[in-house]
ROLOTOR-746509 format. One record per residue (C-alpha): residue in one letter; x, y, z. Coordinates in steps of 0.05 Angstrom, whole numbers, plus 5000, padded with zeros to 4 digits. Layout:
N
AXYZ
...
***
This chain:
714
M775048599372
A776948389300
E769748279280
D767348959317
R772249409279
V770449049212
L762649229230
R764449909248
V768350079181
R762849689137
S757650119169
L761950749153
L763250499080
E755950359068
S753851069089
V758251369048
R756150998987
A748551129002
E750751848998
G753251748927
R760551918949
T767151518933
A771451968972
L771751959053
T772152629096
A778752669140
P773552549201
E771151959168
G778451739153
K780151789226
V774551299242
I777150769199
A784650959228
D782250859302
A779150219279
Y785349929253
G789850229301
I793450669253
A796451229291
V793751949280
P794252599317
G789152829363
E783753269322
E776853499323
L772253799273
A769554479280
T763554709248
D764555419267
V769855869285
D767855879359
E768955189363
A775555209322
V778255669382
A775955209435
F778854569398
A785454909383
A786355119459
R785554399478
F791454219444
N795754659481
G800454889423
P800355039350
V795454659308
V794254459237
M787654669206
K784654339145
I778254409103
V773653829108
S769153729046
P766953119011
D767853488947
I775453738959
L780153168951
H786853548946
K786454039005
T792654348993
D791254568922
A784854928944
G788955338999
G785354909049
V791254749093
I794555239144
V800354899190
G802555219255
V796655619278
E796555839349
G792456309389
A785456479385
T786457079338
D790356629291
V785356119292
R779356569276
A783156879217
A785256199193
F778655919199
H775856399150
T781556419103
I781055649094
I773055739083
D774156339035
N779155928996
A774855338993
R769155748965
A773656038912
Y776155388890
D769854998882
A763255438897
D759054828896
A763054478944
R759854179007
I763654419063
S762953979134
G767654469174
V775254569188
Q778654019219
V783354229274
Q789153779289
E794653739334
L801553909302
L806253349299
P814053459314
K818353509256
G821252819229
Q822052459166
E816452469126
V814251819092
I808651619054
V804450929065
G798850789018
A795250208985
V792550178912
T788349668876
D792149498816
P788649138754
T793948548750
F795648448827
G789548698866
K790748978935
V797949278934
V801049668993
A806650198981
F811650519024
G816751139005
L819651819019
G812952299033
G810653009037
V813553458983
L818752898960
V814052388942
E812052658877
V819252908860
L823252288880
K818151748867
D822451318914
V816850808934
T816250048940
F810649608928
R808148928960
L801948458954
A797248599010
P796748439063
V803948379086
D806248089155
A810948519199
D817448239171
E815048359100
A812749069123
L819749209154
S823348969092
M819949529053
L823850029090
D830549729066
S827949678990
I827350428972
R833350848944
S833751309004
A833850729056
E839951009095
I835751669108
L831051269156
R837250959196
G839451689208
V844752109174
R849452649192
G847452609267
Q840252529262
A837151959298
G834151389260
V826251299253
D822850789292
R822850259240
W817549759276
A812650359283
V812950529208
A812849799188
E806849709232
Q803050309198
I804649939130
R801849289159
R795249589184
V793849959120
S795049279083
E790848899127
L785449479120
V784949409045
A785248659048
D778948689090
F775349119048
P775949028971
E771449588959
I776750118981
A780750318919
E786150728946
V788750929017
D794451509030
L797751619093
N801652269071
P805352429107
V806651979164
I811652349207
A816651829224
T821451929287
A825251549335
E819351539375
G814251289330
A810551419266
V803951819263
A800051989198
A798352689194
D793152599137
I789251999113
R785751949055
V780951409032
I777651298968
L772650748947
A772550388880
E766850568829
S765549808813
Q768749128829
P771548668775
A767748068752
P771347448787
R775647018741
R775146288740
T779945918776
Y782545188774
T785744758824
R793644578822
E791143848804
E785944078752
I792044498720
L797343908720
T792243428693
S790043848632
M797544078622
R799543358626
R795343158567
L797243838530
M804943718537
Q804942968536
P799342748486
G798242108460
S793042308407
V792643028367
A787543228321
V788343788269
I782244148256
G783144468188
A788443998159
S790344078086
N793643758032
E795344428001
Q802444718016
G802445388043
K795945298090
I796845318160
G793744648166
N798244288116
S804644638158
V802144368223
M800743658193
R807843638163
N811043858225
L807043358270
I809442798220
D816443028199
G817743208276
G817542438296
F811442498343
A809541768365
G802141908385
E796541868337
I795042468290
H788542578265
P787343028208
V780343328206
N777143658144
P769943548115
K772643668044
A778043118042
D778642328051
D786042308061
I790942818086
L798542678076
G797241928079
R792941938141
K785141828141
A781342448145
Y775142578187
K769143018173
S768443218244
V772943148302
T766942738330
D768342218285
V775142118307
P776041448346
G778541418418
E781141918466
V784042538435
D788442978476
V789643598442
A785543908389
V789944398341
F785544938302
A788045158236
I781445498211
P778546168204
A776846548261
K769346528247
F769145758246
V772745608311
A766145708360
S762545148323
A768244698316
L770244848388
E763244598406
E764843908377
V771043878409
G767444008475
R762443468458
K768542968442
K771343148514
I777543358486
P781343698545
N785444228508
A784944668445
V790144998412
L788045628374
I792445888322
P787846328282
S787847058292
G781847498288
F779447558358
A781248078415
E787048288381
T783348568326
G777348868371
E773148208362
H772248138433
E765447838429
L767947348384
Q773247118437
A768747188492
E763946618458
I769646188451
V771146238524
A764246098548
I764045518500
A770645238530
E768545358600
R761745008587
H765544378559
G771144398609
V776344538551
R782644938565
L784545438508
L791045588488
G791046218446
P788146448403
N792846818357
I799746378366
Y804646048331
G802945348367
Y807245008415
Y813744558416
S814443978469
T820843708445
W821643128492
Q815342838459
D817943008394
L811543458382
C812244038340
A804944288335
T806344968299
F806545248226
C812945558238
T819745238227
P821644598264
Y825844508329
D827943858359
V834443978406
K832043748470
G834244028535
G832644338598
V830045018582
A822445198574
L820745848537
T814346228528
S812146848490
Q805747268484
S808647488415
G809247048353
G814947508331
I818747388395
G817346618391
M820646618330
A826847038358
I826546498415
L827045978359
G832646308321
F836846408386
A836145698410
R838245408344
T844045918337
T846845718406
K844845038410
T840245118469
G836744498483
V829144638503
S823744248537
A818344648506
I817245268468
V809745548475
G806146178448
L800846458490
G797846998444
N791247308473
K791246878532
S784246738530
D784646198581
L791445828589
D796546328612
E803746388646
D801146158715
D798445528686
L805045398648
L809145598713
T805145048752
W806844508696
F814244698682
G814844758761
E813643978763
D816643778695
P822343368708
N825743518640
T824944278655
Q830844618691
C829645308676
I823245708653
A823746388618
M817746778600
H815947388553
L810147738573
E806248378561
D801248328618
L798647838667
K791447668670
D792147448741
G797747748777
R796447398845
A795846728811
F802546818779
V806147008836
E802946388871
A805745968819
A812846268811
R813146228890
A811845498889
T816845408829
V822845798847
P825545408899
K826244858856
K828645238790
P829845918762
V824446358729
V826446898681
V821447438658
L821947938602
K816148418620
A814748868562
G811449568560
R816049898614
T814850628586
A806950588588
A807350678665
G802851128706
A799051408653
R792051348686
A788551838733
A788651748808
G785552028870
S791551898915
H798852038915
T799951248918
G795351178862
A799351678816
L806051338834
A803450578820
G805250608748
D804449918715
D811849828713
A813550028782
V808449518817
Y811048968765
D817949078783
D817349028856
I812348488856
L815948028805
R821948138851
Q817347948911
A815647268874
G823047118865
V822747128792
I828947388752
R827048028715
A830948078648
P832148778619
G831248568551
L829947988499
N837447788493
D838747798567
M832247368576
L835046858528
E841846908558
Y840046738626
A835046218604
R841045878566
A846645978619
L842945908689
P842145098676
V849745068657
L851945378728
P851945018795
A848745418851
P853645828889
Q854945628960
G857446318989
D858347078962
N865547098958
V867047198885
V874247248858
I876747508786
I882747178753
T884547618688
G890347608644
A888648348626
G888748938677
G883349258635
S878548698635
G879448618712
V877149358723
L871149278681
L869548598715
S869848908778
D865149448760
A859948918728
V860948498800
T858449108836
D853149278785
N850148618792
G849948608869
L855748158879
S861148128931
L868748148912
M872147768962
E876848069005
I882947628995
P886347439064
P894047439065
D895346709063
L890946639002
D894147268969
E901446938986
A898446328948
F896746628887
R903147048885
K907246418879
F903746338809
I904146988780
P910047468757
P912847978800
F909948558758
G902948208766
A898148358817
A894647928871
G888848198913
N882248158876
P882648178816
V888047698811
D891847968755
I896547448723
T898447958662
G897447758592
G904047418573
E903046848618
P903246138594
P897545618602
S900445348665
T899546018698
Y892346028684
E891545318705
A894845388770
T890745998790
I884045708774
R885745058808
L886945528871
G881145818862
L876745198859
E881044858912
D880645398968
P873345319005
R873146079019
I872146248947
H864846078922
A865146368849
L870046508796
V870347048741
L875346908689
G878547468648
Y882547178584
W886347578538
H888047308465
T895947168458
I899946718419
V902746458490
T896346198511
P891246108448
P884146178460
M882545388449
V888145228494
F885345638550
A878345358536
E880744658541
L885344738603
T879645128640
A874044588618
R878944038640
V880344308708
V872944468720
A870943778703
E876343508749
F873843898806
R866543698789
E868542968791
R871443068863
G864843418885
I867444088883
E862544518844
K862845308837
P860145728785
V865345918739
V864046448683
A869246778633
S870447368589
L874547308527
A877447888488
G881447728426
D880947558355
V874947148325
E877646478351
V875146718423
E867746548392
E869845798383
A873145798452
C866746078488
Q862145598453
Y866945008473
L866545278546
F859145348545
E858544568528
H863244408578
G860044748640
V863345428634
V858846018617
A863446428568
Y862047038520
P866847388476
Y867948158469
T863948298530
T865348358610
E858648488625
K854847898601
P858247358641
V858047728700
A850147878690
V849147128683
L852847028750
G848547528783
A842447238759
K844646548785
Y846046868853
R839247188854
W835946558841
A840046238896
R837946718945
E830846738926
A830745898930
G834145979001
L840145658983
L844346289009
G839746619050
G838247409046
G832547258998
T827647878989
***
């Protein structure tokens, strides 16, 4: 049965191609709908007015009449749609009006006839569609349809194909989800029927890569079912060239030698200060890299006390990484030598490739690398740091604080911002990697490696694009159950600038698709650079929550209100305090304080009140996370608060009770030192902000859900 439908659709698409068309007519769309079980109303194609009258009579009620022309995509714009036509006289008049309007709209348009379609009952109009995204390939879309689709742009996207459960989840992912459940006495829609339309469209486009766009708009959803009033199918002009792919084992093998090399060659090494080749050599030597360092320079015998080689082919033994510090025009010939030497990785620092319009030069080096089995990092990068190997293969400032955070960036400037942040905040890193033009190695290669790397606990990535969105999603899904992945996707404002032949295509702006697909992959999307860095710094500090109940304990009522807002804004749940717990908190706070949630202990309380309430919050198993609001007073100075909080949290962790604790500290400059102390002792704390600590907690909760630790992953 499945083979039969594929053959039917394949035959139809080939005939459309043979006519030089990319847009299917409505009757052709119905053939596809019938093949894939996409529910559509009864309809007939009338080639003359008498046929139209006869067909309309069969439907025994009002009908919709639409122009059928391979040259008129947007029928409404051409005045080619009339709704609610009933009776022979009106059908004749509508037929002539539609034909006349089409001729006036496009005198040269080929007209096949007028579609006479059963008028569907009133219901909720939704849109189901699919597009071919340049990054993610086939993507299915769902949202409110009809006239609302372009006004509200309330649409969600998923990678196609989707299964029944994923399709159903899309109904809850739009802002107007409540409408579908029924509001103000109206019945909700048949959710499974709508989801089935989504699933079948996704299956269609997955089966036929040559289909560029599909539109079911509107789909009339009622309590009894979901039927597509109109189907539009557009074929692609061409198919993208296949990208070379590597197995997971191949990626891990080459990445292991890149990130844990025993031997590094520097092509373009120099004794001259100010040269990139000199800076790379100094960083490798001064950083304490324990492996072999081989300078390559045809004009030198000795560089920084190391024997220099005329060519990389002269270097004795195996070499794991070749770092290039030579002008772009010399890279191709040197890369040939790297290939002959069977070096598995080339780190291309030089610029002057695709980023400056030299696409052919970049294509040349990619071809050389593929021929020899060399993986390329770059070009146009600052290099990379692998701190656990004491490896600083870069011309930028060194960094050697080892830790659990892996950071990557597509931009050199962002890479240096990462470096400065790490130094200022004393964030230990496992690696910092520049990706630049991503001629070969990209985010999914790094994710695959960092997902397995025991030194990495959290991965944060700045990216402007993805070369292969599906490969990234696959790598992210394999990594997220083990450790958080934070993504800063730049370029949100460039969305939706392309022309499209369907409503779905017009709505599928780059960022709209990225946002939903990244969420589907389970990654945490950071709104800005500082957010990405703070998430990366803080997430490894916090233990995973065991449930949804968040309690705020604050010394300032104003902070409590703002912290409550932040909890809601970040999708967290303020615990409803049961009577016995409320009574327990009241034993420790003054009569003019307030229990409930937030627990307001008031600002004049001594350290013992903070300690007692924090202890209670950690002790009670019904509470799963604590948000602390501290107000600087002489009664409880900042460092006193920090030390008691850290001590209590450490005590409970020793007892096996680990809950995420975040803190907002308001006060004079001493709160900055207190926050640093808390961070170093396992409590995520920030001065002068109520939003940031809760945003970090929200990010931890999002990861915990995606990792299956709390349930309810999206």
